[in-house]
RODREN-146922 format. One record per residue: x, y, z of N, C-alpha, C, CB in turn. Coordinates in steps of 0.05 Angstrom, whole numbers, plus 5000, padded with zeros to 4 digits. Each point is the difference from the previous one (the first is absolute). Glycine has a CB too. Layout:
<rs>
    nxx    nyy    nzz   caxx   cayy   cazz    cxx    cyy    czz   cbxx   cbyy   cbzz
      X      Y      Z      X      Y      Z      X      Y      Z      X      Y      Z
...
</rs>
This chain:
<rs>
    nxx    nyy    nzz   caxx   cayy   cazz    cxx    cyy    czz   cbxx   cbyy   cbzz
   1709   1906   7532   5030   4994   5001   5013   5013   5019   5000   4992   4956
   5025   4998   5052   5015   5010   5021   5006   5028   4998   5017   4957   5006
   4995   5048   4966   5001   5025   4988   4991   5029   5006   4999   4966   4977
   4969   5022   5017   4981   5025   5009   4998   5003   5025   4975   4996   4966
   5024   4983   5054   4997   5002   5023   5021   5023   5014   4981   4951   4994
   5044   5043   4998   5025   5017   5003   4990   5033   4996   5035   4956   4980
   4955   5045   4994   4995   5027   4989   4978   5014   5016   5013   4984   4954
   4966   5002   5054   4981   5009   5011   5009   5014   5029   4972   4964   4970
   5047   5027   5041   5014   5006   5025   5008   5033   4993   5020   4946   5013
   4991   5057   4963   5001   5026   4997   4985   5017   4983   5037   4987   5013
   4938   4999   4990   4976   5016   4989   4998   5007   4969   5001   5020   5046
   5009   4953   4941   5004   5000   4966   4985   4973   4996   5051   5026   4990
   4935   4977   4995   4978   4983   4984   5008   5004   4972   4959   5005   5032
   5053   4967   4959   5009   5006   4968   4984   4989   4984   5043   5000   5006
   4961   5013   4967   4985   4989   4977   5016   4980   4989   4977   5041   4991
   5049   4963   5011   5024   4985   4980   5026   5002   5018   4981   5016   4947
   5027   4952   5057   5022   4993   5014   5021   4988   4983   4972   4996   5038
   5052   5013   4957   5016   4989   4981   5028   4989   5013   4976   5033   4966
   5032   4944   5033   5025   4988   5013   5023   5013   4982   4977   4952   5019
   5041   5060   4992   5022   5012   4989   5025   4976   5008   4979   5056   5006
   5022   4938   5014   5021   4983   5013   4982   4976   5013   5037   5041   5012
   4974   4947   5010   4992   4981   5018   4993   5015   5022   5026   4964   4983
   4984   5060   5019   5003   5013   5030   4989   5031   4990   5050   4968   5024
   4937   5038   4957   4992   5019   4988   4978   5011   4979   5037   4990   5015
   4940   5026   4999   4975   4998   4982   5000   5031   4989   4969   4960   5030
   5021   5038   4944   4989   5032   5001   4972   4999   4994   5044   5023   4982
   4943   4993   5035   4970   5004   5004   4988   5020   4993   5003   4978   5031
   4978   5026   4956   4981   5020   4991   4973   5002   5011   5025   4995   4962
   4967   5025   5046   4973   4997   5013   4972   5022   4987   5036   4986   5047
   4981   5019   4928   4981   5021   4976   5004   5030   5003   4961   4966   5000
   5061   5044   5025   5009   5021   4999   5031   5004   5006   4953   5008   5010
   5061   4971   5006   5022   4997   4999   5012   4983   4999   4994   5023   5012
   5030   4974   4980   5021   4970   4996   5012   5001   5029   5018   5000   4943
   4988   4973   5065   5019   5003   5027   5018   4976   4997   4965   5022   5033
   5057   4971   4982   5016   4982   5003   5000   4984   5026   5021   5027   4970
   4968   4945   5033   4995   4989   5022   5019   4985   5000   4958   5005   5003
   5068   4998   5017   5028   4980   5012   4990   4982   5020   5038   5037   4996
   4978   4939   4999   5002   4980   5024   5028   5005   5006   4964   4962   4987
   5032   5050   5030   5034   5003   5013   5018   4974   5008   4980   5041   5022
   5048   4963   4979   5009   4980   5013   5003   5005   5036   5023   4990   4949
   4973   5030   5057   5008   5011   5027   4982   4979   5024   5009   5059   4976
   5011   4942   5043   4996   4981   5020   4984   5016   5021   5043   4970   4990
   4945   5017   5031   4991   5013   5021   5022   5021   5013   4969   4959   5005
   5051   5036   4998   5016   5019   5014   5012   5014   4979   5009   4973   5040
   4991   5030   4938   5011   5017   4975   4974   5018   4996   5034   4961   4973
   4939   5032   5030   4980   5014   4994   4996   5034   5017   4982   4945   4988
   5031   5052   5034   5003   5024   5022   5014   5019   4982   5005   4974   5048
   5025   5021   4945   5017   5016   4986   4987   5010   4975   5037   4975   5019
   4950   5010   4969   4992   5007   4973   4978   5022   5009   5011   4950   4971
   4976   5047   5048   4980   5022   5001   5006   5024   5015   4970   4967   4997
   5059   5026   5011   5016   5028   5013   5011   5019   4974   5020   4970   5047
   4984   5017   4932   5011   5015   4982   4979   5010   4985   5039   4977   5001
   4943   5016   4997   4976   5014   4987   4987   5028   5021   4987   4947   4975
   5022   5046   5052   4989   5020   5015   5026   5028   5001   4964   4957   5031
   5057   5036   4965   5017   5019   4994   5002   5013   4977   5017   4979   5026
   4973   5004   4950   4997   5007   4977   4981   5028   5003   5008   4948   4982
   4966   5047   5028   4982   5013   5006   5010   5027   5018   4971   4954   4993
   5043   5045   5026   5011   5021   5020   5015   5017   4984   5003   4972   5041
   5019   5018   4943   5021   5015   4981   4986   5004   4977   5042   4979   5016
   4927   5016   4974   4995   5009   4976   5010   4992   4978   4992   5028   5022
   5016   4943   4974   5018   4988   4980   4982   4991   4978   5034   4985   5034
   4959   5031   4945   4976   4996   4978   5015   4981   4986   4973   5045   4995
   5056   4944   5000   5012   4985   4991   4990   4968   5008   5033   5041   4999
   4964   4956   5024   4990   4973   5014   4974   4999   4990   5026   5001   5044
   4964   4973   4943   4977   4998   4984   4979   4992   5024   5024   4986   4949
   4954   5036   5051   4984   4989   5026   4986   4978   4994   4994   5041   5018
   4996   4949   5007   4980   4976   5005   4983   5012   5008   5022   4965   5009
   4950   5021   4989   4973   5002   5010   5001   4992   5025   4978   4994   4960
   5002   5015   5058   4994   4994   5021   4970   4976   5004   5029   5050   5007
   4972   4934   5007   4980   4983   5005   4978   5014   5013   5031   4964   5003
   4942   5021   4996   4983   5015   5017   5002   5003   5032   4975   4987   4963
   5046   4992   5048   5012   5005   5025   5020   5015   4998   4988   4965   5016
   5018   5051   4973   5023   5020   5003   5027   4989   4994   4974   5021   5033
   5025   4955   4964   5032   4978   4993   5005   5014   4976   4991   4944   5016
   5038   5050   4976   5010   5010   4972   5004   4968   4987   5028   5054   5015
   4962   4927   5005   4997   4972   4981   4981   4984   5007   5041   4997   4993
   4954   4979   4999   4981   4976   5008   5012   4979   5000   4966   5017   4985
   5031   4971   5039   5011   4967   5003   4976   4981   4990   5032   5009   5046
   4983   4973   4938   4984   4977   4989   5012   4972   5003   4982   5032   4968
   5005   4956   5050   5020   4972   5002   5026   5001   5001   4973   4981   4977
   5030   5040   5041   5032   4998   5005   5019   5017   4984   4991   4956   5009
   4996   5055   4970   5019   5012   4979   4986   5035   4998   5011   4942   4965
   5006   5078   5033   4991   5020   4998   4999   5015   4979   5007   4995   5036
   4973   5026   4958   4992   5006   4970   4999   5029   5008   4971   4955   4976
   5036   5062   5001   4997   5034   5002   4987   5006   4973   5047   5013   5030
   4946   5009   4969   4982   5012   4980   5016   5028   4990   4952   4978   5022
   5054   5025   4952   5010   5027   4992   4990   5001   4968   5045   5002   5036
   4957   5026   4957   4989   5012   4976   5016   4981   4984   4989   5052   5010
   4999   4939   4962   5009   4986   4977   5019   5025   4986   4953   4962   4994
   5070   5031   5003   5017   5017   4982   5009   4984   4974   5017   5027   5041
   4982   4982   4936   5009   4987   4971   5030   5009   5005   4953   5006   4962
   5066   4982   5033   5031   4999   4997   5005   5022   4975   5006   4944   5017
   5010   5075   4982   5013   5011   4974   5020   4984   4994   4989   5045   5006
   5007   4956   4959   5020   4979   4983   5021   5018   5006   4974   4974   4958
   5026   5056   5038   5025   5017   4995   5013   5012   5030   4977   5016   4948
   5022   4962   5070   5007   5008   5030   5031   5004   5001   4959   4973   5022
   5058   5023   4952   5029   5001   5006   5008   5027   4987   5009   4946   5001
   4971   5073   4991   5006   5024   4990   5009   5021   5021   4968   4986   4965
   5053   5035   5023   5014   5018   5023   4982   5013   5012   5039   5007   4979
   4937   5007   5011   4982   5011   5020   4982   4981   5025   4997   5031   4956
   5005   4945   5030   4985   4981   5025   5026   4993   5022   4959   4970   4963
   5057   5027   5024   5023   4991   5021   5007   5023   5021   5021   4969   4962
   4977   5058   5022   5008   5023   5024   4975   5002   5021   5031   5033   4964
   4948   4958   5024   4971   5002   5018   5006   4975   5020   4960   5019   4959
   5050   4960   5036   5002   4979   5007   5016   5006   5029   4995   4979   4951
   5029   5037   5040   5021   5003   5017   4994   5019   5030   5027   4994   4952
   4954   5026   5034   4990   5024   5015   4986   4988   5024   4994   5030   4958
   4986   4950   5035   4986   4985   5013   5011   4981   5023   4977   5007   4960
   5043   4978   5028   5008   4985   5019   5020   5013   5025   4992   4967   4960
   5023   5051   5024   5009   5019   5016   4992   5013   5026   5009   5002   4960
   4962   5012   5029   4980   5011   5023   5000   4981   5021   4971   5025   4969
   5019   4950   5021   4996   4983   5019   5022   4994   5022   4972   4985   4964
   5050   5008   5021   5026   4996   5019   5004   5018   5022   5021   4985   4962
   4984   5043   5019   5004   5028   5018   4979   5005   5021   5020   5020   4962
   4953   4980   5036   4980   5003   5023   5000   4982   5022   4974   5016   4969
   5031   4956   5029   5008   4982   5019   5026   4991   5011   4966   4992   4981
   5051   5021   5013   5030   4997   5007   5007   5002   5024   5008   5015   4964
   5006   4971   5049   5003   5000   5032   5028   4992   5002   4950   4986   5015
   5067   5031   4999   5033   5001   5008   5004   4989   5022   5010   5037   4982
   5010   4950   5021   5015   4988   5027   5032   4997   4994   4955   4970   5017
   5054   5031   5009   5031   4990   4996   5001   4974   5002   5020   5036   5018
   4995   4953   4965   5013   4968   5003   5032   5000   5006   4963   4980   4963
   5038   4993   5042   5034   4994   5012   5013   4999   4975   4995   4970   5044
   5024   5048   4958   5022   5010   4975   5010   4967   4998   5022   5062   5013
   4995   4932   5010   5021   4976   5001   4982   4975   4982   5026   5015   5057
   4949   4987   4958   4988   4972   4989   4988   5005   4971   4985   4982   5051
   5012   5036   4936   5000   5016   4977   5017   4988   4979   4990   5039   5028
   5034   4976   4983   5029   4998   4984   5006   4973   4998   5018   5040   5015
   4985   4940   5009   5004   4972   5004   4982   4983   4976   5007   5011   5055
   4965   4994   4946   4980   4989   4983   5014   5003   4971   4957   5011   5033
   5047   5017   4961   5007   5001   4967   5024   4990   4991   4977   5036   4997
   5039   4956   5030   5037   4996   4990   4995   4970   4998   5036   5040   5030
   4942   4948   4985   4998   4969   5000   4992   4999   4970   4984   4986   5053
   4994   5027   4936   4985   4998   4969   5025   5001   4982   4952   5027   5010
   5064   4998   4993   5025   5005   4980   5016   4969   5000   5007   5059   5014
   4994   4928   5003   5019   4981   4999   4979   4977   4983   5034   5014   5051
   4948   4984   4959   4977   4979   4984   5006   5005   4971   4959   5002   5036
   5038   5019   4956   4996   5006   4972   5035   4992   4986   4953   5046   5012
   5065   4958   5002   5026   4997   4985   5006   4971   5000   5017   5044   5013
   4971   4934   5009   4996   4977   4999   4986   4990   4976   5005   5004   5044
   4971   5010   4953   4980   4992   4975   5020   5009   4973   4944   5013   5028
   5072   5005   4971   5009   5007   4975   5018   4984   4994   4989   5040   5002
   5033   4947   5020   5020   4982   5000   4987   4968   4990   5027   5034   5041
   4951   4964   4968   4981   4970   4990   4990   5007   4962   4970   4990   5067
   5024   5034   4931   4990   5006   4975   5025   4999   4981   4960   5028   5020
   5063   4980   4985   5022   5004   4989   5011   4973   4992   5004   5041   5024
   4994   4939   5002   5006   4967   4988   4982   4990   4981   5017   4988   5040
   4961   5021   4963   4974   4983   4980   5009   5015   4971   4949   4993   5042
   5056   5027   4958   5008   5016   4966   5024   4987   4994   4984   5052   5005
   5040   4941   5012   5021   4987   4989   4994   4974   4990   5025   5025   5027
   4952   4961   4990   4998   4970   4984   4982   4999   4973   5003   4976   5049
   4984   5051   4950   4987   4998   4979   5018   5002   4977   4963   5017   5024
   5062   5007   4983   5018   5002   4975   5012   4977   4994   5010   5041   5007
   4991   4946   5007   5017   4972   5000   4990   4979   4976   5005   5005   5054
   4965   4996   4945   4987   4985   4988   4999   5002   4972   4981   5000   5037
   5027   4981   4941   5002   5007   4971   4968   5008   4981   5046   4963   5006
   4932   5026   5010   4985   5007   4986   4979   5014   5028   5012   4963   4950
   4980   5061   5046   4981   5012   5019   4968   5006   4996   5043   5018   5008
   4942   4972   5005   4974   5005   4999   4991   5027   4994   4999   4967   5029
   4974   5040   4966   5001   5031   4997   4999   5009   5025   4978   5003   4958
   5015   4987   5065   5006   5011   5025   5023   5001   5008   4965   4990   5010
   5054   4994   4988   5025   5010   5009   5011   5012   4986   5004   4974   5020
   4992   5035   4954   5011   5021   4980   4991   5026   5013   4997   4970   4956
   4973   5035   5054   4996   5020   5006   5008   5007   5023   4971   4997   4973
   5033   4987   5048   5013   5012   5024   5026   5011   4995   4977   4971   5027
   5041   5011   4958   5025   5011   4986   5000   5030   4986   5006   4950   4994
   4970   5051   4991   4999   5031   4991   4994   5018   5020   4986   4988   4960
   5001   5009   5064   4983   5016   5016   5029   5005   5024   4937   4977   4988
   5081   5004   5009   5017   5001   5023   5013   5026   5005   5006   4955   4994
   4998   5060   4985   5019   5026   5001   4983   5020   5019   5023   4995   4948
   4948   5008   5044   4986   5020   5017   4994   4986   5031   4976   5023   4953
   5025   4954   5048   4995   4985   5027   5023   5009   5020   4977   4958   4977
   5051   5041   5013   5024   5013   5006   4994   5021   5012   5021   4984   4969
   4967   5036   5015   4996   5033   5002   4985   5000   5021   5000   5016   4954
   4981   4970   5046   4975   5003   5025   5014   4992   5028   4956   4984   4965
   5064   4995   5037   5011   4990   5017   5016   5022   5019   4999   4959   4970
   5020   5059   5009   5017   5023   5003   4982   5020   5017   5027   4993   4954
   4952   5014   5034   4984   5025   5001   4988   4994   5031   4987   5010   4940
   5004   4967   5062   4984   4990   5028   5021   5007   5017   4969   4960   4987
   5058   5020   5017   5012   5012   5016   5012   5025   5010   4995   4966   4991
   5000   5049   4985   5019   5034   5008   4972   5006   5010   5045   5021   4958
   4927   4974   5033   4984   5019   5013   4996   4978   5033   4972   5030   4943
   5030   4947   5064   5001   4991   5023   5020   5022   5013   4987   4948   4987
   5039   5055   5006   5018   5008   5018   4988   5034   5002   5047   4960   4986
   4941   5047   4993   4989   5029   5004   4981   5000   5023   5004   5010   4951
   4980   4971   5054   4977   5003   5014   5009   4997   5034   4969   4979   4954
   5050   5008   5045   5015   4991   5025   5008   5027   5010   5018   4952   4985
   5001   5057   4996   5010   5024   5008   4987   5025   5008   5027   4981   4976
   4949   5026   5007   4987   5020   5012   4983   4993   5017   5005   5021   4968
   4985   4950   5041   4989   4994   5025   5020   5012   5026   4977   4954   4975
   5047   5038   5021   5022   5000   5024   5005   5034   5005   5029   4947   4984
   4961   5072   4995   5008   5024   5010   4982   5017   5009   5030   4995   4976
   4947   4992   5033   4980   5016   5014   4977   4984   5014   5010   5036   4966
   4970   4977   5047   4979   4986   5013   4987   4985   4976   4993   5033   5041
   4996   4944   4969   4983   4981   4975   4972   4997   5009   5041   4969   4984
   4941   5050   4996   4977   5002   5004   4991   4984   4982   5000   5039   5017
   4983   4945   4992   4976   4976   4978   4966   5017   5005   5032   4936   5015
   4958   5066   4953   4982   5007   4997   4984   4983   4988   5018   5036   5005
   4955   4958   5003   4980   4979   4990   4980   5015   4997   5012   4961   5020
   4970   5028   4958   4977   5008   4995   4982   4979   4988   5020   5042   4998
   4953   4966   5002   4981   4977   4986   5011   4989   4975   4960   5025   5017
   5046   4952   4984   5009   4987   4969   4977   4983   4988   5052   4995   5013
   4942   5005   4964   4978   4978   4987   5012   4975   5005   4982   5028   4959
   5046   4963   5041   5008   4970   5004   4995   4984   4974   4989   5001   5050
   5001   5010   4930   4996   4978   4975   4993   5021   4977   4979   4953   5028
   5038   5067   4974   4997   5025   4976   5005   4991   4973   5016   5034   5031
   4967   4965   4957   5000   4997   4964   4985   5015   4988   5005   4960   5000
   4994   5034   4970   4986   5017   4984   4975   4988   5001   5035   5016   4973
   4965   4957   5037   4973   4989   4998   4983   5004   5020   5018   4969   4976
   4994   5055   5046   4987   5006   5021   4995   5028   4998   5019   4964   5025
   4983   5050   4947   4992   5026   4993   4978   5003   4983   5041   5009   5005
   4947   5009   5004   4971   5009   4978   5002   5037   5000   4955   4949   5019
   5039   5056   4964   5000   5026   4989   4968   5011   4991   5053   4987   4984
   4944   5037   5031   4973   5014   4994   5005   5025   4996   4974   4973   5025
   5002   5046   4971   5005   5027   4999   5004   5009   5033   4972   5007   4950
   5032   4983   5067   5009   5010   5027   5031   4989   4996   4950   4998   5032
   5056   4992   4954   5033   4991   5002   5002   4968   5012   5016   5057   5014
   5012   4938   4986   5003   4967   5009   4984   4993   5028   5051   4999   4978
   4940   4978   5014   4993   4990   5032   5014   4973   4995   4949   5024   5016
   5056   4968   5011   5016   4971   5006   4983   4978   5012   5041   5026   5010
   4953   4951   4980   4989   4983   5005   5008   4986   5019   4988   5004   4964
   5000   4975   5053   5006   4976   5021   5024   5003   5014   4979   4969   4972
   5013   5047   5056   5014   5000   5017   5000   4980   5020   4999   5039   4986
   5004   4934   5001   5001   4983   5015   5020   4993   5020   4978   4993   4968
   5048   5011   5019   5026   4995   5014   5015   5029   5007   5005   4952   4973
   4979   5067   5032   5013   5027   5009   5010   4999   5026   4971   5024   4975
   5045   4992   5032   5012   5001   5022   5025   5020   5002   4981   4955   5002
   5024   5052   5021   5024   5023   5003   5028   4988   4999   4971   5027   5031
   5043   4987   4947   5028   4994   4989   5011   5024   4995   4991   4959   4979
   5034   5039   5010   5015   5027   4989   4986   5004   4973   5050   4994   5023
   4938   5026   4967   4993   5001   4977   5017   4996   4974   4975   5023   5027
   5047   4974   4976   5018   4987   4977   4990   4965   4990   5045   5034   5027
   4947   4957   4996   4993   4975   4993   4976   4993   4983   5021   4995   5037
   4963   5028   4966   4979   4993   4980   5004   5006   4970   4970   5006   5038
   5051   5013   4961   5014   5006   4975   5011   4980   4985   5008   5036   5019
   5012   4948   4998   5018   4984   4992   4979   4973   4994   5045   5024   5028
   4934   4976   4978   4984   4977   4990   4991   5000   4978   4991   4996   5034
   4999   5035   4964   4984   5006   4980   5019   4998   4969   4968   5033   5038
   5058   4980   4971   5019   5000   4978   5007   4973   4987   5018   5039   5023
   4983   4943   5000   5012   4974   4990   4984   4982   4989   5030   5005   5029
   4945   5001   4980   4975   4988   4982   4998   5011   4971   4973   4995   5043
   5029   5029   4955   4996   5015   4973   5018   4994   4982   4983   5034   5019
   5050   4966   4988   5022   5000   4988   5002   4968   4988   5022   5041   5033
   4961   4948   4974   4997   4968   4990   4996   4999   4966   4973   4984   5051
   5006   5029   4946   4991   4999   4976   5022   5013   4982   4952   4999   5016
   5047   4996   4954   5015   5010   4977   4991   5029   4995   5004   4954   4979
   4965   5051   5020   4986   5022   4989   4999   5021   5019   4976   4973   4972
   5034   5024   5060   4997   5015   5020   5012   5026   4995   4997   4962   5026
   4991   5065   4982   5006   5028   4990   5020   5008   5023   4952   5013   4973
   5069   4967   5026   5024   5003   5023   5010   5028   5005   5016   4955   4986
   4989   5054   4988   5012   5027   5000   4980   5018   5010   5030   4992   4961
   4951   5012   5031   4984   5019   5013   4990   4998   5026   4991   5006   4962
   5011   4965   5050   4995   4998   5029   5028   5017   5010   4968   4947   5002
   5051   5054   4993   5025   5011   5015   4995   5031   4993   5038   4956   4994
   4954   5051   4975   5001   5030   4995   4982   5014   5019   5009   4993   4953
   4966   4993   5049   4980   5013   5010   4997   4997   5035   4979   4992   4950
   5045   4998   5060   5004   4994   5028   4999   5028   5022   5032   4956   4979
   4969   5063   5004   5009   5030   5014   4968   5005   5011   5046   5025   4963
   4929   4971   5016   4977   4995   5019   4996   4989   5023   4991   4999   4968
   5021   4979   5040   4998   4989   5028   5018   5018   5023   4993   4950   4975
   5031   5059   5013   5013   5017   5022   4984   5021   5003   5044   4989   4992
   4942   5022   4998   4987   5022   5002   4986   4999   5020   5000   5007   4960
   4985   4969   5049   4982   4996   5016   5012   4988   5022   4968   4998   4967
   5053   4982   5030   5011   4992   5023   5028   4999   4997   4962   4977   5013
   5054   5037   4996   5027   5006   4997   5015   4977   5015   4993   5052   4996
   5026   4931   4986   5012   4981   5012   5033   5008   5012   4966   4970   4967
   5038   5022   5058   5030   5003   5006   5023   4990   4988   4981   5003   5032
   5044   5009   4963   5020   4978   4984   4999   4977   5006   5027   5027   4997
   4974   4964   5034   5006   4970   5008   4970   4984   4983   5030   5011   5061
   4951   4998   4944   4976   4985   4985   5004   4999   4972   4968   5014   5033
   5039   5000   4951   5004   5002   4969   5029   4977   4997   4979   5062   4992
   5037   4935   5024   5020   4981   5002   4984   4971   5005   5037   5037   5020
   4947   4963   4995   4996   4972   5011   4983   4992   4982   5008   5003   5047
   4972   5016   4935   4980   4989   4985   5025   4996   4976   4943   5024   5019
   5068   4991   4977   5026   4986   4979   5013   4973   4998   5011   5041   5006
   4994   4953   5021   5011   4974   5015   4978   4984   4986   5024   5016   5052
   4957   4984   4959   4983   4983   4998   4986   4991   4966   4995   5021   5053
   5008   5002   4933   4989   4990   4975   5020   4991   4980   4964   5030   5007
   5065   4968   5008   5024   4986   4987   4999   4975   5015   5031   5041   4988
   4947   4946   5027   5004   4980   5011   5002   4973   4979   4978   5027   5039
   5043   4960   4966   5010   4977   4973   4984   4977   5013   5058   5013   4983
   4928   4985   5036   4994   4969   5008   4988   4986   4984   4998   5010   5037
   4980   5007   4954   4973   4984   4974   5021   4989   4970   4947   5047   5014
   5071   4969   4983   5016   4988   4971   5018   4987   5015   4998   5035   4959
   5011   4957   5062   5022   4985   5003   4979   4976   5004   5045   5033   5020
   4930   4964   4993   4988   4975   5007   4990   4986   4975   4988   5018   5044
   5004   4998   4928   4993   4991   4981   5017   4980   4984   4975   5039   5005
   5059   4974   5002   5022   4988   4986   5005   4975   5017   5019   5044   4980
   4976   4957   5053   5003   4974   5009   4981   4977   4994   5021   5025   5031
   4959   4984   4970   4976   4978   4996   5007   4993   4969   4957   5022   5036
   5052   4987   4947   5011   4992   4975   5025   4979   4998   4982   5046   4989
   5035   4960   5031   5022   4981   4997   4990   4976   5027   5043   5043   4978
   4943   4959   5034   4991   4975   5017   4983   4984   4983   5002   5024   5044
   4982   4981   4939   4982   4990   4981   4994   5014   4973   4983   4983   5039
   5036   5012   4940   5001   5014   4976   4971   4995   4986   5054   4994   4997
   4931   4980   5008   4978   4999   4982   4972   5000   5019   5030   4972   4961
   4973   5039   5064   4976   5012   5016   4979   5015   4985   5031   5004   5037
   4977   5012   4941   4992   5027   4986   5002   4988   4971   5020   5041   5036
   4965   4965   4947   5007   5004   4979   5017   5022   4995   4964   4977   4994
   5052   5019   4975   5019   5026   5002   4991   5021   4994   5032   4980   4992
   4949   5025   4999   4978   5023   4995   4993   5014   5027   4979   4975   4959
   5015   5005   5063   4992   5016   5026   5022   5006   5012   4960   4979   5008
   5059   5002   4991   5026   5007   5013   5013   5029   4988   5007   4944   5008
   4994   5058   4971   5013   5025   4992   4983   5027   5004   5024   4970   4966
   4952   5030   5034   4981   5016   5007   4999   5011   5030   4978   4975   4963
   5023   5004   5057   5009   5007   5022   5024   5017   5001   4979   4963   5012
   5042   5031   4981   5025   5009   5002   4998   5027   4988   5021   4954   5000
   4966   5052   4980   5000   5022   4987   4983   5023   5019   5004   4972   4953
   4970   5022   5056   4989   5014   5021   5014   5008   5020   4968   4981   4989
   5050   5002   5024   5017   5006   5028   5026   5022   4990   4990   4943   5025
   5013   5044   4948   5026   5023   4989   4987   5026   4997   5029   4966   4970
   4946   5034   5023   4982   5032   5001   5003   5014   5018   4968   4987   4984
   5028   5004   5042   4993   5010   5027   5033   5008   4997   4952   4968   5031
   5068   5024   4973   5029   5004   5011   5002   5023   4977   5024   4947   5022
   4966   5046   4954   5013   5031   4977   4981   5020   5013   5012   4980   4942
   4967   5023   5064   4981   5019   5011   5021   5012   5025   4945   4972   4986
   5062   5018   5030   5013   4997   5022   5023   5016   4990   4981   4955   5020
   5038   5041   4967   5018   5011   4994   4997   5032   4987   5014   4950   4999
   4962   5047   4981   4992   5035   4995   4989   5010   5019   4992   4998   4959
   4999   5000   5066   4987   5008   5016   5022   5010   5019   4960   4972   4989
   5063   5011   5014   5025   5007   5014   5015   5025   4985   5004   4948   5017
   4992   5051   4954   5016   5027   4994   4978   5023   4995   5041   4974   4976
   4937   5023   5031   4982   5028   5002   4997   5006   5033   4968   4990   4951
   5037   4990   5062   5002   5019   5035   5028   5005   5001   4963   4975   5033
   5062   5022   4957   5020   5013   4999   5009   5021   4986   5001   4968   5012
   4976   5041   4969   5004   5019   4983   4981   5025   5016   5011   4965   4953
   4967   5027   5053   4982   5015   5005   4997   5006   5031   4981   4984   4957
   5023   4997   5058   4997   5005   5024   5026   5001   5031   4956   4982   4969
   5062   5006   5017   5026   4989   5019   5017   5030   5001   5005   4940   4980
   5006   5061   5047   5015   5018   5011   5032   4986   5004   4953   5022   5022
   5046   4950   4976   5027   4987   5005   5002   4981   4979   5002   5006   5050
   5011   4999   4933   5004   4981   4974   5016   4970   5003   5001   5047   4976
   4993   4939   5011   5013   4969   5007   5033   5003   4999   4957   4973   4976
   5047   5046   5007   5033   4998   4997   5013   5009   5030   4999   5016   4944
   4986   5003   5066   5014   5010   5023   5008   4978   5021   4975   5041   4992
   5009   4941   5014   5004   4978   5011   5026   4986   4999   4958   5000   4992
   5051   4998   4983   5022   4987   4988   5029   5019   5008   4964   4979   4958
   5029   5043   5048   5030   5011   5007   5004   5005   5029   5003   5023   4957
</rs>
């Protein structure tokens, strides 16, 4: 079998191989269990992936799930143009949303971001111009959404989707109001001082599906899309993914965030930036526009489910904004109106 040939390059001789997905196998050799992964890495990307593991080793980042070396000392095995890597098999903990595990996750991802942090000056004017343009785009989007809501209100008989949009619209108005104030605040603070931009190793697709827990703490799987970026982008991706679900422990993610700050303290600008992205309205707007263009493209159940998931993301963003204002800000939003 091709899989067995690949495993032999890691000096692993399997007794049992179980297909978990089309690209993942659980392997047992009588002593240990392994995860063999067929990656999506290209020949160009494999070098960056290797460098991530070299940096993890240099900084002793225990939360980065290790991979085994081949007999030739490589971190992967190439076979028929595909790149395969082998790591320990870890069963996922179904209680991973509990406060102690959230705290441990924050400690470990914060440690990764802090130990790999690099800082540089960036062009202040370009930064301000970019977010001023983003503000204008948001204002245009809200005007279009407002027109759509007005159309729904004129209907004698509204569908469940249309009725849900009207019910949620008050909160959408708050989202846009807070976002505009946050953008004003970000530009104001950025214009007052030199603009330092921090980048860290970011996972690139951080989600609960890539977290496993052991006696050694949280470990994070699948670093195929890892790259240097501002650490807040890792957190934004994680929160937006997590807040989609109705049973997500959203309040715990906010309340326990002090555990992350202890490891990697974020600047006020970074917290503002993070809040702006968590209030990003385009996912919600896209769902509404797709319905307007073709109301029958999806079943009503699917359409309303998509809308509700996008709405949950924005509600999380509002709750996050309240948390940041209360716990971390020196400049309150109202100061900008005076």
